[in-house]
C-alpha positions as CSV (number, residue, x, y, z in Angstrom):
1,X,-0.1,17.8,5.4
2,X,-1.1,14.2,4.7
3,X,1.2,11.2,5.0
4,X,1.7,8.6,2.3
5,X,1.7,5.2,4.0
6,X,2.9,2.2,1.9
7,X,1.5,-1.1,3.1
8,X,2.9,-4.4,1.8
9,X,2.7,-8.1,2.5
10,X,6.3,-9.3,2.0
11,X,8.2,-12.5,2.3
12,X,11.5,-12.9,4.3
13,X,13.4,-12.5,1.0
14,X,11.6,-9.3,0.1
15,X,9.0,-10.7,-2.5
16,X,5.8,-8.7,-2.6
17,X,4.3,-10.3,-5.8
18,X,1.0,-12.2,-5.6
19,X,0.5,-12.2,-1.8
20,X,-2.9,-13.7,-2.3
21,X,-1.1,-17.0,-3.2
22,X,1.0,-17.2,0.0
23,X,-0.4,-14.8,2.8
24,X,-3.8,-16.3,3.6
25,X,-2.6,-19.3,5.8
26,X,-1.0,-16.8,8.2
27,X,-4.0,-14.5,8.5
28,X,-5.5,-14.0,12.0
29,X,-7.7,-11.6,14.0
30,X,-4.7,-9.5,15.1
31,X,-3.5,-9.0,11.5
32,X,-7.1,-8.2,10.5
33,X,-7.3,-5.5,13.3
34,X,-4.0,-4.0,12.1
35,X,-5.3,-3.8,8.5
36,X,-8.6,-2.4,9.8
37,X,-6.9,0.3,11.8
38,X,-4.6,1.1,9.0
39,X,-7.5,1.5,6.5
40,X,-9.5,3.7,8.8
41,X,-6.5,6.0,9.4
42,X,-6.6,6.7,5.7
43,X,-9.2,8.5,3.6
44,X,-7.7,7.9,0.2
45,X,-6.0,5.1,-1.7
46,X,-3.2,5.8,-4.2
47,X,-2.7,2.8,-6.5
48,X,-0.8,1.8,-9.6
49,X,-2.8,0.5,-12.5
50,X,-2.2,-3.2,-11.9
51,X,-3.2,-3.1,-8.2
52,X,-6.1,-0.8,-9.0
53,X,-7.5,-3.2,-11.6
54,X,-7.3,-6.2,-9.2
55,X,-8.9,-4.2,-6.4
56,X,-11.6,-2.7,-8.7
57,X,-12.5,-6.2,-9.9
58,X,-12.7,-7.7,-6.4
59,X,-13.9,-5.1,-3.8
60,X,-17.2,-4.0,-5.5
61,X,-18.3,-7.7,-5.6
62,X,-18.0,-8.0,-1.8
63,X,-20.7,-7.5,0.8
64,X,-20.8,-3.7,1.3
65,X,-22.4,-4.0,4.7
66,X,-19.0,-5.0,6.0
67,X,-17.3,-1.8,7.3
68,X,-13.9,-2.6,5.8
69,X,-15.5,-3.4,2.4
70,X,-17.7,-0.3,2.6
71,X,-14.7,1.9,3.3
72,X,-12.7,0.4,0.4
73,X,-15.5,1.0,-2.0
74,X,-16.5,4.5,-0.9
75,X,-13.2,6.2,-0.1
76,X,-11.4,8.4,-2.7
77,X,-9.0,6.6,-5.0
78,X,-6.2,7.9,-7.1
79,X,-5.0,5.6,-9.8
80,X,-1.7,6.3,-11.6
81,X,-1.8,5.2,-15.2
82,X,-0.7,6.4,-18.6
83,X,-2.7,3.7,-20.4
84,X,-6.2,3.7,-18.9
85,X,-8.7,6.3,-19.9
86,X,-11.6,5.3,-17.6
87,X,-11.9,4.0,-14.1
88,X,-15.2,2.5,-13.1
89,X,-14.7,1.9,-9.4
90,X,-16.5,4.6,-7.4
91,X,-14.7,7.8,-6.5
92,X,-11.6,7.1,-8.6
93,X,-9.5,9.8,-10.1
94,X,-6.8,9.0,-12.7
95,X,-3.4,10.6,-12.5
96,X,-1.9,10.4,-16.0
97,X,0.7,13.2,-16.2
98,X,3.1,15.0,-13.8
99,X,2.7,12.1,-11.4
100,X,5.2,13.4,-8.8
101,X,3.8,16.9,-8.8
102,X,0.2,15.7,-8.6
103,X,1.1,13.4,-5.6
104,X,2.9,16.3,-3.9
105,X,-0.4,18.3,-4.3
106,X,-2.3,15.5,-2.7
107,X,0.0,15.4,0.3
108,X,-0.6,19.2,0.8
109,X,-4.3,18.7,1.1
110,X,-6.1,18.4,4.4
111,X,-7.1,14.9,5.4
112,X,-6.0,11.6,6.8
113,X,-3.3,9.3,5.4
114,X,-3.1,8.3,1.8
115,X,-2.6,4.5,1.7
116,X,-0.6,2.8,-1.0
117,X,-1.3,-1.0,-1.3
118,X,1.0,-3.0,-3.5
119,X,1.7,-0.9,-6.6
120,X,5.4,-1.7,-6.7
121,X,6.2,0.5,-9.7
122,X,4.4,3.4,-8.1
123,X,6.2,2.8,-4.8
124,X,9.6,2.8,-6.6
125,X,8.7,6.3,-8.0
126,X,7.5,7.5,-4.6
127,X,10.8,6.3,-3.0
128,X,12.9,7.9,-5.7
129,X,11.2,11.3,-4.9
130,X,11.2,10.8,-1.1
131,X,7.4,11.0,-0.9
132,X,6.8,8.0,1.4
133,X,6.3,8.9,5.0
134,X,5.6,5.5,6.6
135,X,6.2,1.9,5.5
136,X,3.9,-0.8,7.0
137,X,5.5,-4.1,6.2
138,X,3.9,-7.4,7.2
139,X,6.8,-9.8,6.8
140,X,5.7,-13.4,6.3
141,X,7.9,-16.4,7.5
142,X,8.4,-17.8,4.0
143,X,11.0,-17.5,1.3
144,X,9.7,-17.4,-2.3
145,X,13.1,-17.3,-4.0
146,X,11.9,-15.2,-6.9
147,X,9.3,-12.6,-7.7
148,X,8.9,-8.9,-7.7
149,X,10.6,-7.3,-4.7
150,X,9.8,-4.1,-2.8
151,X,13.3,-2.8,-3.1
152,X,14.9,-3.1,-6.5
153,X,18.6,-3.4,-7.1
154,X,18.7,0.4,-7.7
155,X,16.8,1.3,-4.6
156,X,18.4,3.1,-1.7
157,X,16.8,4.1,1.5
158,X,17.7,4.8,5.1
159,X,14.8,3.9,7.4
160,X,14.3,4.0,11.1
161,X,12.2,1.3,12.8
162,X,9.3,2.9,14.7
163,X,7.4,-0.3,15.8
164,X,7.6,-4.0,15.5
165,X,4.6,-6.2,16.1
166,X,5.0,-10.0,16.3
167,X,1.9,-12.1,15.4
168,X,1.2,-15.6,16.6
169,X,1.3,-17.0,13.0
170,X,5.0,-16.0,12.6
171,X,4.2,-12.8,10.7
172,X,6.0,-9.7,12.0
173,X,4.6,-6.2,11.4
174,X,7.4,-3.7,10.9
175,X,6.7,0.0,10.8
176,X,9.4,2.2,9.4
177,X,9.8,5.9,8.6
178,X,12.4,7.4,6.4
179,X,15.5,8.6,8.3
180,X,15.7,12.1,6.8
181,X,18.3,13.2,9.3
182,X,21.1,11.4,7.3
């Protein structure tokens, strides 16, 4: 059985929206290694439409000789969308209907982790159906005040901290798993 790993850049006040506007000044080699290891522990991406469109626009334009870029461009991708009929990024499959059931089937397949980057609406659905196995949260030492948050007002979750990783730039990596014993 495969794990679904949600990976997010998040501010101290829980904002996950537009991390490309606020996360780059904190980037360093240690965070890059964490993201590299995370990517290579996965053999599939599961993305919502908005994140997929951003990734599909950016990653194919990058230098494919870089191992990280090559992995992003060649790995299997599952995009959840009820509005898109085509997906041009290599190895993309669209999930249009029965989203929860289709994702449960993906989890039952053999393979490595399934990584979910961003994709807040999709993550809310996964949370509501207890389909997330691990949360990788890189928490940045800033407060945005407003913006889309990982946990909505209706969200409920009981998580257990598995690991915490402080970085020299003030970012803290927090790895949580659902506490299903409750």
